[in-house]
C-alpha positions in Angstrom: -21.9 4.0 5.8 -23.5 1.3 3.5 -21.7 -1.9 4.0 -23.4 -4.8 1.7 -20.4 -6.9 0.8 -22.0 -7.1 -2.7 -24.6 -9.0 -1.8 -28.4 -9.2 -1.5 -28.3 -10.9 1.6 -26.8 -7.9 3.0 -29.4 -5.3 1.8 -30.9 -4.5 5.2 -27.6 -4.6 7.2 -26.0 -2.1 9.2 -22.5 -1.8 11.2 -21.9 -0.4 14.2 -18.1 0.5 14.0 -15.4 0.8 11.8 -12.9 -1.8 10.7 -9.8 -1.7 12.1 -7.8 -0.4 9.1 -9.9 2.7 8.9 -9.7 3.6 12.4 -5.9 3.3 11.5 -6.4 5.8 8.4 -9.2 8.2 10.2 -6.4 8.6 13.1 -3.4 9.2 10.7 -6.0 11.9 9.1 -7.4 10.2 6.0 -10.7 11.4 5.0 -13.2 8.8 4.0 -15.2 9.7 0.9 -17.2 6.3 0.7 -17.5 2.5 -0.3 -16.5 1.0 -3.6 -17.9 -2.2 -5.7 -16.9 -5.2 -5.0 -17.6 -8.7 -6.1 -19.7 -10.7 -4.3 -18.7 -11.5 -0.4 -15.3 -10.0 -1.9 -14.9 -13.6 -3.9 -16.3 -14.3 -7.0 -15.1 -13.5 -10.5 -18.1 -11.6 -11.9 -18.3 -8.2 -11.7 -21.2 -5.9 -11.4 -21.3 -1.8 -12.7 -17.5 -1.0 -12.5 -16.2 0.2 -15.8 -12.1 -0.2 -16.4 -11.2 3.8 -16.7 -8.2 2.9 -18.9 -10.7 1.2 -21.0 -13.8 1.2 -20.4 -14.8 -1.7 -22.7 -12.2 -4.1 -20.1 -13.0 -5.6 -16.9 -11.2 -3.4 -13.9 -10.5 -6.7 -12.3 -11.5 -8.0 -8.9 -12.3 -8.4 -6.1 -11.5 -4.8 -5.7 -13.0 -3.6 -8.8 -14.4 0.0 -7.8 -11.0 0.6 -5.3 -9.3 0.2 -8.4 -11.0 2.1 -10.9 -11.8 4.9 -8.2 -7.9 5.4 -8.1 -7.5 5.2 -11.7 -10.3 7.4 -12.5 -8.3 10.2 -9.9 -11.8 10.5 -7.9 -9.9 9.4 -4.7 -5.8 9.2 -4.0 -5.8 6.1 -2.2 -8.6 2.9 -1.7 -8.3 -0.1 0.2 -8.8 -3.2 -1.1 -8.6 -6.9 0.1 -6.8 -10.0 -1.3 -7.8 -13.7 -0.7 -6.6 -15.0 -4.0 -5.2 -11.6 -6.2 -8.1 -8.6 -5.8 -5.3 -6.3 -5.2 -2.4 -7.0 -7.6 -4.7 -7.8 -10.6 -6.9 -4.8 -11.0 -4.0 -2.5 -10.3 -2.3 -4.6 -13.5 -6.1 -3.6 -15.4 -6.4 -0.8 -14.5 -2.8 1.0 -14.3 -1.8 1.7 -11.2 0.1 1.2 -8.1 -1.2 -1.9 -5.7 0.3 -3.3 -2.7 -0.3 -6.4 -1.2 1.3 -6.3 2.3 3.1 -9.1 4.7 0.2 -11.3 5.9 -0.6 -9.5 9.4 0.5 -6.3 8.6 -2.7 -4.7 8.5 -5.2 -6.0 10.7 -8.6 -7.3 8.9 -10.6 -6.9 12.4 -14.0 -5.7 10.8 -13.9 -6.8 7.6 -15.7 -9.2 5.8 -13.1 -13.0 6.5 -13.3 -15.5 3.9 -9.9 -17.2 4.8 -8.0 -16.0 8.0 -5.0 -17.8 6.7 -4.9 -15.7 3.2 -7.1 -12.5 3.7 -4.8 -9.5 3.2 -5.8 -6.0 3.3 -3.8 -3.9 1.0 -4.1 -0.3 -0.7 -4.0 1.3 -4.1 -2.3 4.6 -5.7 -1.5 7.0 -8.4 2.3 6.7 -7.1 4.5 4.8 -4.6 5.3 8.0 -2.5 1.6 7.4 -0.9 1.7 4.3 -0.8 5.2 4.3 1.1 3.4 6.7 3.8 0.4 4.2 4.5 3.6 1.6 5.0 4.8 4.0 7.6 1.2 4.4 9.1 0.9 0.7 9.6 4.7 0.6 11.3 6.0 -1.6 8.6 9.8 -2.0 9.2 12.6 -0.8 6.5 15.2 -3.7 7.8 18.2 -2.5 5.5 18.0 -0.1 2.4 17.7 -0.8 -1.4 21.0 0.7 -3.2 20.0 3.2 -4.9 22.6 2.6 -8.2 21.0 0.3 -10.5 24.3 -1.2 -11.0 24.6 -2.6 -7.8 21.1 -4.4 -8.3 20.9 -8.0 -8.9 17.2 -8.7 -10.0 15.4 -12.5 -10.2 12.9 -12.8 -12.9 10.8 -14.7 -11.4 8.7 -17.2 -14.0 5.5 -17.7 -12.4 3.9 -20.7 -12.0 1.5 -21.5 -15.1 3.2 -19.3 -17.3 2.0 -20.6 -20.2 -1.2 -18.8 -19.7 0.4 -16.0 -20.3 -0.5 -14.1 -23.8 1.9 -12.7 -26.1 1.7 -9.4 -24.8 2.5 -9.9 -21.1 5.4 -11.8 -22.3 6.8 -8.8 -24.0 6.3 -7.0 -21.0 8.0 -9.5 -19.0 11.2 -9.5 -21.3 11.3 -5.6 -21.9 11.3 -5.6 -17.9 14.9 -7.3 -18.5 15.9 -5.0 -20.9 15.2 -2.4 -19.0 16.9 -3.2 -16.0 20.1 -4.7 -17.8 20.1 -1.0 -19.8 20.2 0.5 -16.3 23.2 -1.8 -15.3 21.1 -4.1 -13.0 22.3 -7.7 -12.8 19.5 -10.0 -14.4 18.7 -13.8 -13.6 15.6 -15.7 -14.8 14.1 -18.5 -12.5 11.8 -20.8 -12.4 10.6 -21.6 -9.2 11.8 -25.8 -7.5 9.9 -28.4 -7.6 8.4 -28.2 -4.1 6.5 -25.1 -5.3 4.4 -27.1 -7.7 1.2 -27.7 -5.7 1.6 -24.2 -3.8 -1.9 -23.4 -6.1 -3.4 -26.6 -5.2 -2.6 -25.9 -0.9 -4.1 -22.7 -1.5 -7.0 -23.2 -2.6 -7.7 -26.4 -0.3 -7.2 -23.5 2.5 -9.5 -21.2 0.5 -12.2 -23.4 0.4 -11.8 -25.0 4.2 -12.0 -21.8 5.9 -14.8 -20.5 3.8 -16.6 -23.2 4.4 -15.8 -22.2 8.2 -16.2 -18.5 7.7 -19.5 -18.4 5.8 -21.3 -22.0 8.0 -23.7 -18.5 9.7 -24.8 -17.2 6.0 -27.1 -19.9 5.6 -24.9 -22.1 3.3 -24.7 -19.4 0.7 -28.6 -19.8 0.0 -29.0 -16.7 -1.1 -26.2 -15.7 -3.2 -26.6 -15.7 -7.1 -23.4 -16.7 -8.2 -22.6 -20.7 -8.6 -19.1 -20.2 -7.8 -19.3 -19.3 -4.0 -22.3 -22.1 -3.7 -19.6 -24.5 -5.5 -17.0 -23.2 -3.5 -18.8 -23.2 -0.6 -19.9 -27.3 -1.2 -15.9 -27.9 -1.8 -14.8 -26.7 1.2 -17.6 -28.9 3.2 -16.1 -32.0 2.1 -12.5 -31.3 2.1 -11.8 -33.7 4.9 -9.5 -31.8 8.0 -6.5 -34.2 7.4 -6.0 -32.4 4.3 -6.4 -29.0 5.0 -3.8 -29.3 8.0 -1.7 -31.1 5.4 -1.5 -28.0 3.1 -1.6 -25.4 6.0 1.9 -27.2 6.8 3.1 -27.2 3.3 2.4 -23.6 2.7 4.3 -23.0 5.9 7.5 -24.9 4.6 7.3 -23.1 1.6 6.8 -19.6 3.1 10.6 -20.5 4.6 12.0 -21.6 1.1 10.4 -18.5 -0.5 12.0 -16.3 1.8 15.3 -18.0 1.7 15.5 -17.6 -2.7 14.3 -14.2 -2.3 17.6 -13.3 -0.3 19.3 -14.6 -3.2 18.3 -10.8 -4.6 18.5 -7.4 -4.7 14.2 -8.0 -5.6 11.9 -10.4 -7.6 9.6 -9.5 -10.3 7.6 -11.1 -12.1 4.1 -10.7 -14.6 1.2 -9.2 -12.2 -1.5 -11.1 -14.9 -1.8 -13.1 -17.2 -2.4 -10.2 -19.8 -4.2 -7.4 -20.6 -7.9 -6.7 -18.9 -10.5 -9.0 -20.3 -13.2 -7.4 -22.0 -16.7 -6.8 -20.2 -17.8 -7.2 -17.0 -18.4 -11.1 -16.8 -15.1 -12.7 -16.0 -12.6 -10.2 -13.8 -9.5 -12.2 -14.8 -7.2 -14.9 -14.4 -5.8 -15.0 -10.8 -3.2 -17.7 -11.2 0.1 -15.6 -11.0 -1.3 -13.5 -7.8 -2.2 -16.5 -5.9 1.4 -17.5 -4.8 1.8 -14.4 -3.0 -1.3 -14.7 -0.8 -0.8 -18.6 -0.1 3.1 -17.4 1.1 2.1 -14.3 2.7 5.0 -12.5 1.3 4.6 -8.7 0.2 4.5 -7.6 -3.9 3.9 -4.5 -5.7 2.0 -3.9 -8.8 4.2 -1.4 -11.0 2.4 0.3 -14.0 3.8 1.7 -17.2 4.3 -1.3 -19.9 1.3 -2.1 -21.8 0.1 -4.4 -24.6 0.2 -3.9 -28.4 -3.3 -2.1 -28.3 -2.3 0.3 -25.2 -3.8 -1.5 -22.2 -2.2 -1.7 -19.3 0.1 -4.6 -18.3 1.8 -4.6 -14.7 4.8 -5.9 -13.3 5.5 -7.5 -9.8 7.5 -6.3 -7.6 8.3 -8.9 -5.2 10.4 -9.4 -1.5 10.7 -12.1 1.0 8.3 -11.5 4.1 8.3 -8.3 6.3 10.4 -6.2 3.9 7.9 -4.6 2.9 9.4 -1.0 2.6 12.4 -2.5 0.3 9.2 -4.0 -1.9 8.0 -0.4 -2.1 11.5 1.6 -2.5 12.1 -1.3 -5.7 9.3 -0.9 -6.9 9.9 3.1 -7.0 13.3 2.7 -8.5 11.5 0.2 -11.1 9.2 3.1 -12.0 11.7 5.8 -12.8 13.7 3.0 -14.9 9.9 2.5 -17.3 9.4 6.1 -17.1 12.6 6.9 -18.3 12.2 4.2 -21.1 8.9 5.7 -22.3 
């Protein structure tokens, strides 16, 4: 099938083999219906042609714009996306569907277009949790310990996302609603902010992303064919980033991954916001990814759970989070939270 990476540079590009994730899906019995639209090189913040099926005046998010929209519009049952900043979680939130960003390394990225090997993560969109659980089984996600079925035994961490001041009033209301829903079900909740050691995690993530971008895309001829100034600026930023600073950022992120795993063990699971608010109007901007970036940087799994909305009725998702390798537990927890939301509405 034609593979263009959303870029004019690849108008005449042909691929000789399926990406690893596609090969595995085919062998599991999946039928590949086609390709979907992505922003340029699955990186830029500018949309193209894809509208949000929930409200066609709004962006579907990005970079996995077409994948999220196709699932939300009932065109396909599941779709593949990628996340380096927030390209699975955010579109899922905006389009009102489930989006699973797995633990980094669970699914091979071989055959995809690399941006940042340390951060690039393949994920999936679906309209129900069971489809995502089936996919998790295909990719050998482990079930280390079961999520309690009794909501009263849940201890939930309500994580205030980094940069929470950027959240809209509607998003803050959704966050508050999640606490009310859980408490009504008998769960114990605890709101917390991240320790000071996490303050620079988004800075470290960006440094790793731009440095690896500059390496991965060097053969692109210094991105001269791109129409998007964001790509050219990030590429130049990466070229000018000192390797010693890049190594320091890598080391800091490695320490924070262990620290976050330890924090996550205190709770049955963690809930946070999937986006700063509802989707932005128009296709010029695919939305703010700051609430998604930490999960990519620290490699932990996250599932967007839909159901709650803004005052205008546009989706605003909740992120269900766990420590690295706890994908099946996060999916189980997402199913439980979804049932509570559906029961409330």
